[in-house]
C-alpha positions in Angstrom: 0.0 0.0 0.0 1.5 3.3 -1.1 1.7 5.9 1.7 1.0 9.5 0.8 3.8 11.5 2.5 1.8 14.7 2.7 -1.1 13.0 4.4 1.3 11.3 6.8 2.9 14.6 7.6 -0.5 16.2 8.3 -1.4 13.3 10.6 1.9 13.6 12.6 1.4 17.3 13.0 -2.2 16.9 14.2 -1.1 14.1 16.7 1.7 16.3 18.1 -0.5 19.3 18.4 -3.3 17.3 20.1 -0.9 15.7 22.6 1.0 18.9 23.4 -2.2 20.9 23.8 -3.9 18.3 26.0 -0.9 18.0 28.3 -0.2 21.7 28.3 -3.7 22.5 29.6 -3.3 20.0 32.4 0.1 21.5 33.4 -0.7 25.2 33.1 -4.2 25.4 34.5 -4.6 25.1 38.3 -5.5 21.7 39.7 -9.3 21.3 40.0 -10.0 23.8 37.2 -13.2 22.4 35.7 -12.7 24.2 32.3 -9.4 22.3 31.8 -11.2 19.0 31.1 -13.5 20.8 28.7 -10.6 22.3 26.8 -8.8 18.9 26.8 -11.9 17.4 25.2 -12.1 20.1 22.6 -8.5 19.9 21.4 -8.8 16.2 20.8 -12.2 16.6 19.1 -11.0 19.4 16.7 -7.9 17.3 15.8 -10.1 14.3 15.1 -12.5 16.4 13.0 -9.6 17.9 11.0 -8.0 14.5 10.5 -11.3 13.3 9.1 -12.1 16.2 6.7 -8.5 17.2 5.7 -6.8 13.9 5.5 -9.6 11.3 5.5 -9.5 7.5 5.3 -7.8 5.6 8.0 -6.2 8.8 9.4 -9.6 9.8 10.8 -9.2 6.9 13.2 -5.4 6.9 13.7 -5.0 10.6 14.7 -7.4 10.6 17.6 -6.3 7.1 18.7 -2.6 8.2 19.0 -3.5 11.5 20.6 -5.3 9.6 23.3 -2.7 6.9 23.6 0.3 9.2 24.0 -1.4 11.7 26.3 -2.9 8.9 28.4 0.7 7.8 29.1 1.0 11.1 31.0 -2.5 11.3 32.5 -3.2 7.6 33.1 -6.7 6.2 32.6 -9.0 3.4 33.7 -11.4 0.9 32.2 -13.3 3.7 30.5 -10.4 4.3 28.1 -11.7 2.2 25.2 -15.0 4.2 25.4 -13.2 7.5 25.2 -10.8 6.3 22.5 -13.7 4.9 20.3 -15.7 8.1 21.1 -13.1 10.2 19.4 -12.9 7.7 16.6 -16.6 8.5 16.0 -15.7 12.2 15.9 -13.1 11.5 13.3 -15.7 9.7 11.2 -18.0 12.7 11.4 -15.2 14.8 10.1 -14.6 12.2 7.4 -18.1 12.8 6.2 -17.0 16.3 5.1 -13.9 15.1 3.3 -14.9 16.2 -0.2 -16.6 19.4 0.9 -13.5 21.2 2.2 -13.2 24.8 1.2 -12.0 28.0 2.8 -15.4 29.7 3.3 -17.5 30.9 6.2 -20.1 28.3 5.2 -17.7 25.4 5.5 -16.2 26.6 8.8 -19.8 27.0 10.1 -20.6 23.5 8.9 -17.4 22.1 10.6 -18.3 23.9 13.8 -21.8 22.5 13.7 -20.3 19.1 13.2 -18.1 19.7 16.2 -21.1 20.5 18.3 -22.8 17.4 17.0 -19.7 15.4 17.8 -20.1 16.5 21.5 -23.5 14.9 21.6 -22.3 11.7 20.0 -19.2 11.5 22.1 -21.0 12.2 25.4 -23.8 9.8 24.6 -21.3 7.0 23.9 -18.9 7.7 26.8 -21.7 8.2 29.3 -23.1 4.9 28.2 -19.7 3.5 29.1 -19.8 5.1 32.6 -23.2 3.6 33.2 -22.1 0.2 31.9 -19.0 0.1 34.0 -19.7 2.0 37.2 -23.5 2.4 37.7 -26.3 0.0 38.5 -27.7 -1.6 35.3 -31.1 -0.1 35.8 -33.2 2.6 34.3 -32.6 4.8 37.4 -28.9 4.1 37.2 -28.9 5.2 33.5 -30.9 8.3 34.2 -28.6 9.2 37.1 -25.5 8.7 35.0 -26.7 11.0 32.2 -28.0 13.6 34.7 -24.6 13.7 36.5 -22.9 14.2 33.1 -25.0 17.2 32.1 -22.4 19.9 33.4 -19.7 18.1 31.4 -21.8 18.1 28.2 -22.5 21.8 28.6 -18.8 22.5 29.1 -17.9 20.4 26.1 -20.5 22.2 23.9 -19.1 25.6 25.0 -15.4 24.7 24.4 -16.1 23.0 21.1 -18.1 26.0 19.9 -15.1 28.2 20.6 -12.1 26.0 19.8 -13.3 24.3 16.6 -13.7 27.5 14.5 -10.5 29.1 16.0 -8.4 26.1 15.0 -10.2 25.2 11.8 -9.8 28.6 10.1 -6.0 28.6 9.9 -5.9 24.8 9.3 -8.3 24.8 6.4 -6.6 27.9 4.9 -3.2 26.2 5.0 -4.6 23.0 3.6 -6.5 24.7 0.8 -4.0 27.4 -0.3 -0.7 26.8 1.4 0.1 23.3 0.3 -0.2 21.3 -2.9 -3.5 19.6 -3.3 -3.8 15.9 -2.4 -6.2 13.4 -4.1 -9.8 13.9 -2.9 -11.0 10.5 -4.2 -12.2 8.3 -1.3 -11.0 4.8 -1.9 -13.8 2.3 -1.1 -11.5 -0.2 0.6 -10.0 2.4 2.9 -13.4 3.8 3.5 -14.9 0.5 4.7 -11.7 -0.5 6.6 -11.9 2.7 8.6 -15.5 2.2 9.5 -15.0 -1.4 10.4 -12.0 -0.7 12.7 -14.0 2.0 14.5 -16.9 -0.4 15.0 -14.4 -3.1 16.3 -12.9 -0.6 18.7 -16.3 0.4 20.0 -17.2 -3.3 20.3 -14.0 -3.9 22.3 -15.1 -1.2 24.7 -18.1 -3.4 25.7 -16.5 -6.8 25.4 -13.1 -6.4 27.1 -14.5 -5.2 30.5 -16.8 -8.2 30.5 -13.9 -10.6 29.9 -11.8 -9.0 32.6 -14.6 -9.4 35.1 -15.2 -13.0 34.4 
């Protein structure tokens, strides 16, 4: 399989930016600062969206996966990690849906920002389902309690995504559109389905692996 050097370079840049920004926020903001975790969500979400729409293909999965992997080496994580990793993979797929619509216009930036807001709802729905599955009673009341307790986080994610997605996307889309040679925009069917299948497998592992570890 031929590797596109420019796409690989973009992926490496996005991974580095995502890891550095996520760790920087934890280091620089005072301990216990609630907005820190919201910003940490937004920087990974925007990198996943950009990986999907600017690079596409398998990179929409690889970029958020490696951002989370490398930054979690610093932060640590628990059994929820596969839900968070696969949650950002879903965000990358949402960006991938815009792959052939990229242009430097207010309309596209608005569309990407809207996709970022939508990705918050998808990510929080999925990861909160994971919190309920792993840590709450498996009852309707437990499910309702889990999602109710998560509402402040969802609001924070929505606010930070609404601010950070357009701020980061404007220069990134400009550089991609006008500052670099154009890459192919044809979505290869094999890569397309492999990306979707791997994301589904990662999501499935989120549910299956904790069950195996408990048995």
